[in-house]
C-alpha positions in Angstrom: 170.6 16.8 158.5 173.9 14.9 157.7 175.4 15.5 154.4 176.6 12.8 152.4 180.2 12.5 151.5 181.3 9.9 149.0 185.2 8.7 148.6 186.6 7.9 145.3 188.6 4.7 145.3 192.2 4.9 144.3 191.7 3.9 140.8 190.9 7.3 139.9 189.3 8.1 136.7 189.7 11.3 134.8 187.2 14.2 135.9 183.8 14.0 134.7 183.4 16.7 131.8 180.3 18.5 131.8 178.9 19.3 128.6 178.2 22.8 128.5 176.1 24.2 126.1 178.2 25.4 123.1 178.2 28.8 122.0 175.4 29.4 119.2 176.1 30.4 115.7 174.2 33.5 114.4 172.1 30.9 112.5 171.4 29.2 115.5 169.5 32.0 117.6 166.1 32.3 117.9 166.3 35.7 116.5 167.8 34.2 112.9 164.8 32.5 112.3 162.3 35.3 112.8 164.7 37.4 110.6 164.5 34.8 108.0 160.6 34.9 107.9 160.5 38.5 107.7 162.9 38.6 104.7 161.1 35.9 102.9 157.7 37.8 103.4 159.6 40.7 102.1 160.6 39.3 99.0 157.4 37.5 98.4 155.6 40.6 98.8 158.1 42.1 96.3 157.7 39.6 93.9 153.8 39.5 94.2 153.6 43.2 93.3 155.8 43.1 90.4 153.3 40.1 89.0 150.3 42.3 90.0 151.9 45.4 88.3 152.6 43.3 85.3 148.9 41.8 84.8 147.3 45.2 85.4 149.5 46.9 82.8 149.1 44.2 80.0 147.2 45.0 76.9 146.3 43.0 74.0 148.8 43.2 71.0 146.0 44.1 68.7 145.2 47.0 70.7 148.9 48.1 70.9 149.0 48.1 67.4 145.7 50.4 67.1 147.5 52.8 69.5 150.3 52.7 67.0 148.4 53.6 64.0 146.5 56.6 66.1 150.0 57.8 67.5 149.4 57.4 71.2 152.2 55.4 71.7 154.8 57.8 73.7 157.6 55.6 74.0 158.3 51.8 73.6 160.9 49.2 74.7 161.0 46.5 72.2 162.6 43.0 73.1 162.3 39.5 71.3 159.7 38.5 74.2 157.8 41.6 75.2 157.2 45.3 74.6 157.0 47.7 77.2 156.7 51.4 77.5 154.0 54.3 77.9 151.0 55.8 75.9 150.2 59.6 75.3 147.1 58.8 77.2 146.7 59.2 81.0 145.8 56.9 83.5 142.2 58.1 84.9 143.4 57.1 88.3 147.0 58.6 88.6 146.7 61.1 85.9 150.0 60.0 84.8 151.0 58.7 81.3 149.8 55.3 81.0 152.2 52.4 81.0 151.5 49.1 79.2 153.1 45.7 78.3 152.3 43.3 75.4 153.7 40.3 73.8 154.3 40.8 70.1 153.4 38.6 67.3 156.3 38.6 64.9 154.3 36.9 62.1 153.8 40.2 60.4 151.4 38.7 57.8 149.4 37.1 60.5 149.3 40.2 62.4 148.1 42.3 59.4 145.3 39.7 58.3 144.0 39.7 61.9 144.0 43.5 62.1 142.4 43.9 58.5 139.6 41.5 59.4 139.0 43.7 62.9 140.1 40.5 64.9 141.1 41.5 68.7 143.9 39.0 69.4 146.6 38.4 72.4 149.9 36.9 71.9 150.8 34.5 74.8 154.2 32.8 75.2 152.6 29.9 77.2 151.6 29.4 80.2 154.1 30.0 82.9 153.3 27.0 85.2 156.6 27.6 87.5 155.3 31.3 88.1 151.7 29.8 88.7 152.8 27.0 90.9 154.9 29.5 93.4 152.2 32.3 93.5 149.2 29.9 93.7 150.7 26.9 96.0 154.4 27.7 97.4 153.7 31.3 98.6 150.3 30.7 100.5 151.0 27.5 102.0 154.6 28.6 102.6 153.3 31.6 104.6 151.0 29.4 106.5 153.5 27.0 107.6 156.1 29.7 108.4 153.5 31.5 110.4 152.3 28.3 112.2 156.0 27.2 113.2 156.7 30.7 114.3 154.0 30.8 116.6 154.6 27.5 117.9 158.2 28.3 118.6 157.3 31.3 120.5 154.2 29.9 122.5 155.5 26.5 123.4 159.3 26.3 122.7 158.3 23.7 120.1 160.4 25.0 117.2 162.4 21.8 116.4 159.7 20.9 113.8 156.3 22.2 112.4 154.6 19.2 113.7 156.3 19.1 117.2 158.1 15.4 116.1 161.4 16.4 117.4 162.7 15.0 120.7 162.0 17.2 123.9 164.8 16.1 126.0 165.8 18.5 128.6 169.4 18.4 129.3 170.6 20.0 132.5 174.4 20.3 132.9 176.3 20.6 136.5 175.5 24.0 136.5 171.6 23.6 136.2 171.2 20.9 138.8 171.7 22.6 141.9 169.6 20.3 144.0 171.6 17.9 146.7 170.7 15.5 149.4 170.6 18.4 151.7 167.2 20.0 149.9 165.8 16.4 150.5 164.4 15.5 153.8 162.6 12.5 155.3 163.8 10.1 152.8 167.0 8.4 154.5 166.5 5.1 153.2 165.7 6.1 149.8 168.8 8.3 149.9 170.8 5.6 151.3 170.2 3.3 148.5 170.7 6.3 146.1 174.1 6.9 147.7 175.4 3.6 146.1 174.2 4.5 142.8 175.9 8.0 142.9 179.3 6.0 143.9 179.2 3.9 141.0 178.7 6.8 138.5 181.6 8.5 140.0 183.8 5.5 140.1 182.1 2.5 138.1 185.5 0.4 138.2 184.7 0.3 141.9 182.2 -2.6 141.5 183.9 -3.9 138.4 186.8 -5.0 140.3 184.7 -7.6 142.2 183.0 -8.8 138.8 179.9 -6.7 139.3 178.0 -4.0 137.4 176.3 -0.9 138.3 172.3 -0.9 138.2 170.9 -0.2 135.0 167.7 1.2 136.0 166.2 2.5 139.5 162.5 2.9 139.9 161.2 5.3 142.8 157.6 4.4 143.9 155.5 6.2 145.9 152.4 8.6 146.7 152.1 11.8 144.6 154.2 14.6 146.3 156.7 12.8 148.4 159.8 13.8 146.4 160.5 11.1 144.0 161.4 13.9 141.1 163.6 15.7 143.8 165.4 12.9 144.7 166.4 12.2 141.2 167.4 15.7 140.7 169.4 15.5 144.1 171.3 12.4 142.6 172.4 14.0 139.3 173.2 17.4 141.7 175.6 15.1 144.1 177.1 12.9 141.2 177.8 16.1 139.0 176.7 14.5 136.0 174.4 15.5 133.0 170.8 15.0 133.7 168.2 14.0 130.9 164.4 14.7 132.2 161.6 13.7 130.2 157.8 13.1 131.3 156.4 9.5 129.9 153.9 11.4 128.3 156.1 13.5 125.9 156.9 10.2 124.3 153.6 9.8 122.8 152.4 11.7 119.7 149.7 11.1 117.1 151.9 9.8 114.5 152.9 5.9 115.2 156.4 5.5 115.7 157.4 8.9 117.0 157.7 7.4 120.4 160.0 4.9 119.5 162.0 7.4 117.6 162.2 9.6 120.4 163.5 6.5 122.9 166.3 5.8 120.3 167.2 9.5 120.1 167.1 9.6 124.0 169.4 6.8 124.7 171.8 7.9 121.7 172.4 11.2 123.3 173.0 9.6 126.7 175.6 7.1 125.2 177.4 10.2 124.1 177.6 12.0 127.1 178.2 9.2 129.5 178.2 9.1 132.6 174.9 10.6 132.8 171.2 9.9 134.3 168.2 9.5 132.2 164.8 10.4 134.2 161.8 9.2 133.0 159.1 10.9 135.1 155.5 9.2 135.3 156.6 6.1 133.8 153.2 4.5 133.9 152.1 6.7 131.0 154.2 4.5 128.7 154.8 1.7 130.8 151.4 0.1 131.4 151.0 -3.8 131.1 150.7 -4.6 127.1 147.5 -5.9 125.8 145.5 -3.6 128.1 143.0 -1.6 126.0 144.9 -2.1 122.8 143.3 -2.6 119.2 142.5 -6.3 118.7 145.6 -7.7 116.6 147.5 -4.4 116.7 149.7 -2.2 118.8 149.1 1.2 119.7 151.9 3.7 119.6 152.4 3.5 123.4 153.4 -0.2 123.2 155.8 0.6 120.6 157.4 3.0 122.7 157.4 0.9 125.4 159.1 -2.2 123.3 161.6 0.5 122.4 162.4 1.3 125.9 162.4 -2.1 126.8 165.1 -2.7 124.2 167.1 0.1 124.7 167.4 -1.0 128.5 168.3 -4.3 127.8 170.7 -3.4 125.1 172.9 -1.0 126.5 176.3 -1.9 128.3 176.1 -1.0 132.1 179.6 -0.3 132.1 179.3 3.2 130.1 177.7 4.7 133.0 174.3 5.4 132.1 171.7 5.3 134.7 168.1 5.2 134.0 165.9 6.4 136.8 162.1 6.6 136.8 159.1 7.6 139.1 155.6 6.4 139.4 153.0 6.4 141.7 151.1 3.3 139.9 153.8 0.5 140.0 150.9 -2.2 140.1 149.7 -1.4 136.4 153.5 -1.4 135.1 154.4 -4.3 132.5 156.5 -7.2 134.3 159.1 -6.6 131.5 160.1 -3.5 132.9 160.4 -4.7 136.5 162.2 -7.8 135.6 166.3 -7.9 136.9 168.2 -6.3 134.0 166.2 -3.3 133.5 164.8 -1.8 136.6 167.1 -3.5 139.4 166.5 -1.5 142.0 163.0 -0.2 143.5 162.8 2.1 146.0 159.8 2.9 147.9 159.6 6.8 148.7 156.8 6.7 151.3 154.8 9.0 153.2 157.0 10.8 156.1 156.8 9.9 159.4 157.0 12.2 162.3 160.6 12.7 162.2 160.7 13.1 159.0 157.7 15.4 158.7 160.0 17.7 161.0 162.8 17.4 159.0 160.7 18.5 155.9 159.3 21.5 157.7 162.9 22.5 158.6 164.0 22.5 155.0 161.0 24.3 153.8 161.1 27.0 156.5 164.7 27.6 156.5 164.3 30.7 154.4 161.4 31.9 156.4 161.4 34.5 159.3 160.0 32.3 162.3 158.8 33.7 165.6 159.9 32.3 168.7 156.6 30.5 169.5 156.9 28.3 166.7 157.0 24.8 167.4 158.1 22.5 163.9 157.5 19.3 166.1 153.8 20.3 167.0 153.3 21.1 163.4 154.6 18.0 162.4 152.3 16.2 164.7 149.2 18.1 163.5 150.1 16.9 160.1 150.0 12.8 160.0 149.6 11.4 156.4 151.0 14.8 154.7 153.7 14.2 152.1 156.5 16.7 151.5 154.6 18.6 149.1 151.8 19.2 151.5 154.2 20.4 154.1 155.6 23.0 151.6 152.2 24.3 151.2 151.3 24.5 154.8 154.8 26.5 155.1 153.8 29.1 152.0 150.4 29.2 153.3 151.7 30.1 157.0 153.5 32.9 155.3 150.9 34.1 153.3 148.6 34.3 156.7 151.6 36.3 158.3 151.5 38.8 155.5 147.8 39.0 155.6 147.9 40.2 159.1 150.9 42.2 159.2 153.2 40.2 161.1 156.8 40.6 161.4 157.5 37.0 161.8 155.7 34.0 161.0 154.3 32.7 164.3 152.5 29.6 165.5 149.0 31.0 165.1 149.9 31.3 161.5 150.9 27.9 161.0 147.6 26.5 162.9 145.5 29.0 160.4 147.7 27.0 157.4 146.9 23.6 158.6 143.1 24.2 159.2 143.0 25.7 156.0 144.5 22.7 154.1 142.8 20.3 156.2 139.4 21.8 156.3 139.2 24.4 153.9 139.2 28.3 154.1 137.0 30.1 156.8 133.6 31.2 155.8 133.1 33.7 158.5 130.3 35.5 156.5 128.3 32.6 156.1 125.1 33.4 157.9 124.5 30.9 160.5 121.3 31.4 162.6 121.4 31.0 166.2 119.7 27.8 166.4 121.8 26.1 163.7 124.9 27.7 165.5 123.6 25.9 168.7 123.1 22.7 167.3 126.9 22.6 165.8 128.1 23.5 169.5 126.5 20.7 170.5 127.6 18.3 167.9 131.0 19.1 168.1 131.0 19.1 172.0 129.6 15.4 171.7 132.6 14.5 169.6 135.1 16.2 172.1 133.4 14.8 175.2 133.7 11.1 173.9 137.2 11.7 172.9 138.4 12.6 176.0 136.4 10.0 177.7 137.2 6.7 175.8 140.4 5.0 176.9 142.3 5.0 173.6 141.1 8.5 172.4 143.7 10.9 171.0 144.1 14.2 173.0 141.6 16.8 171.6 143.8 19.7 170.1 141.3 22.2 168.8 137.4 22.5 168.7 135.9 25.0 166.1 132.4 25.8 165.0 133.2 28.5 162.4 132.2 27.1 158.7 134.9 26.1 156.4 135.4 24.7 152.9 132.3 23.7 151.1 130.1 21.8 153.6 131.8 21.8 157.0 130.1 23.5 159.8 132.6 22.7 162.3 135.2 20.4 163.3 137.2 18.7 166.2 140.8 18.1 165.7 142.6 15.7 167.7 146.8 15.5 167.9 148.2 11.8 167.9 150.4 11.5 170.8 152.9 9.1 168.7 153.0 7.5 165.2 151.1 4.7 164.9 150.7 2.1 162.1 148.5 -0.7 163.6 145.1 -0.3 165.2 143.6 -2.6 167.7 139.9 -3.6 168.3 139.4 -1.3 171.3 140.7 1.6 169.4 138.7 1.1 166.4 135.5 0.8 168.3 136.6 3.8 170.4 136.9 5.8 166.9 133.3 4.4 166.0 132.1 5.9 169.2 133.7 9.5 168.7 132.3 9.8 165.3 128.9 8.9 166.5 129.3 11.2 169.6 127.9 14.5 167.4 124.7 12.7 166.3 124.2 11.3 169.9 124.6 14.8 171.5 121.5 16.0 168.9 119.6 13.1 169.8 120.1 14.0 173.6 119.6 17.7 173.5 117.2 18.0 170.7 115.5 15.0 170.4 116.0 14.4 166.8 119.3 14.7 164.4 120.3 16.7 161.6 121.9 16.2 158.2 125.2 17.3 159.9 126.5 13.6 160.8 126.4 12.3 157.2 130.1 12.3 157.0 130.5 11.0 160.6 128.2 7.9 159.7 129.7 7.4 156.6 133.1 6.9 158.2 131.9 4.9 161.1 130.3 2.3 158.9 133.4 2.0 156.7 135.4 1.4 159.5 132.8 -1.2 160.8 132.6 -2.8 157.6 136.4 -3.1 157.3 136.8 -4.6 160.9 134.3 -7.5 159.7 135.3 -7.9 155.7 139.3 -7.2 155.8 140.4 -7.5 159.5 138.8 -10.4 161.0 137.7 -8.8 163.9 134.0 -10.3 163.9 133.3 -12.9 166.8 130.6 -14.2 164.8 132.3 -14.6 161.4 135.7 -15.3 162.8 139.1 -14.4 161.4 138.1 -14.3 157.7 138.4 -12.0 155.0 135.5 -11.5 152.4 135.8 -10.1 149.1 138.8 -9.6 146.7 140.0 -6.2 147.3 142.2 -4.6 144.5 143.9 -1.4 145.6 145.7 0.7 143.3 148.6 1.0 145.4 149.6 4.7 146.2 146.2 6.6 145.2 144.0 5.4 147.9 141.5 3.8 145.3 140.0 0.3 146.3 137.8 -1.9 144.1 136.0 -4.9 145.6 134.9 -8.1 143.9 132.2 -9.9 146.0 133.3 -13.8 146.5 130.8 -15.0 149.2 127.1 -15.9 149.3 124.0 -13.9 150.3 123.7 -15.5 153.6 127.5 -14.5 154.5 126.2 -11.0 153.0 123.3 -10.8 155.3 125.8 -11.9 158.4 128.3 -9.0 157.5 125.4 -6.5 157.2 124.2 -7.7 160.6 127.8 -7.8 162.3 128.3 -4.2 160.9 125.3 -3.0 162.3 125.8 -4.5 165.7 129.5 -2.7 165.8 127.9 0.6 165.0 125.2 0.2 167.4 127.7 -0.4 170.1 129.3 2.9 169.3 126.3 4.4 169.3 125.3 3.1 172.9 128.5 4.0 174.4 128.5 7.2 173.2 125.0 7.9 174.6 125.9 6.5 177.9 129.0 8.8 178.1 127.1 11.8 177.1 123.9 11.0 179.5 126.4 10.7 182.3 128.4 13.9 181.6 125.3 16.1 180.3 126.4 18.9 182.3 129.7 19.1 180.8 128.5 18.6 177.6 126.3 22.0 177.9 129.3 24.1 179.6 131.5 22.8 176.6 128.4 24.0 174.0 128.1 27.1 175.6 131.9 27.8 175.5 131.9 27.3 172.0 128.8 29.3 171.4 130.7 32.3 173.1 134.2 31.7 171.7 133.4 29.7 168.2 137.0 28.3 168.7 138.6 26.6 171.7 141.8 24.7 172.3 142.7 21.3 174.0 143.7 23.2 177.3 140.2 25.2 177.2 138.4 21.8 177.1 140.2 20.4 180.1 139.7 23.6 181.7 136.0 23.3 181.0 135.8 19.8 182.2 137.7 20.4 185.8 135.3 23.3 186.4 132.0 21.3 185.4 133.3 17.9 187.1 135.4 19.4 189.9 138.1 16.9 189.2 139.8 15.2 185.9 137.9 13.0 183.8 138.9 9.7 184.2 138.5 7.5 180.7 136.2 4.8 180.4 135.4 1.8 178.4 131.5 2.9 178.5 
């Protein structure tokens, strides 16, 4: 992959100063907070012990006078407010002289009068409300909040406040962002558009000389796992500017107004560190269309956060060098105000990679791996159509794990094959007990798929056939390897696909005279293709080039909702056409397998013997059985 280079114009600006984290003072260190908690606990415990000691040794003043009359006071310290000392009597618990505390009554006449009449009296200075408030309220709740804050800081890094109301913006300086465009493969168009954003960040005057301004916002759209977040980090790494990263869900809290405050704080920090990049991941968490599911007559916290984001993006000056980047896989639900010009000016689609891109992505994820000589990443890329970057990274990792499991010195092609099979069909269930009859039926079923696939004109080459159970319910599978990437399908190709899907069921009908539940998924997929041909693609001769039903699709999530907009009579005709297409595929598969029954038996026998055969063995069985190749037929 070529590395992108950017030349700065002659109108040079000072070097961008990267805001390195300042050296922390001792009171800013995390352990300082812990020591503060410990000191508070020690002081509180000391005060509490003193308070308990005073309460435990306090005696009524009348009792003190009795001890004086009996000569039981050993020593005393008299002040204007309190008298403390020890008695000649011993404490039963400690066998030491008993200590006492009492509050005197300085009205001697009253004291003598009370004592004369045998009244036991206690002198109080009045309730010490400050002491009571501290020990009954401040101390217990203070300990509770300190413990809560300490646990939150240790467990989740949420020590900015007890209720986690602080802004959670992660700032990455140049040393933190090591990702560049060399680490991103398979998104050349997206990188080309983002290269201009990098050039404007490095030299804003470059476009200002022509009277324009740099884009305010860049929205990355695409399926999950295509590398949108990685691209944003690569832009920051290439531009060498501070990178503010926050997820859309982190703006939302249980307290109304917190999200809006975080948005203001985020943009304020960005302005201070400009030029920089703000990246909001999963923008749909706060950017959904307003009015959808909100309380009647009011605004919820998400809408207030969105309103503040719209205000900030509309208000800041693009010349300051702050670019807002966001990523989402649900652009269809975003509020229209976010997508208008002046906010997210650029909308870049990061789509699933094609064959060349998948091969490039695999080279990135395997450059640190020790590969055997037989590894062909081109074949791996061919076997993974529709896979995104995250899937390919997972396959490379699974291949390495499989190589370690088998004690290989290097990762071989067989390891990659096993990794792909595991990701597509699930892990092998070699210990799942299939009886001989079931094993034979599965072998004929998969042989039916295989033989129809190698016979129909547009069938893709068979790469591997297996009757080893995988995953939850797959008892076998037939994998076809596409010759080239295709983005369109013709009528004949779709009809051939229906025939291939029905080949397994038809093989069971021919051999056993009945069918099993193993073809349920095949029937579902065949019916779905036929219904799509009739209702969406206009491929029905009877109904003509029309579409039926309003189809609403969540663009990058693969979820589709259909709203019926046709009559019952039309629905009946649609069902008839779908049935006709499936019946045609069933008939073609039956004709092929009946005419080539010997080949079907030979393939099933080879599968029962070896359990897994590749495309070369399939062709070998066909040549041995039929004595000359297998010319495709249209049935």
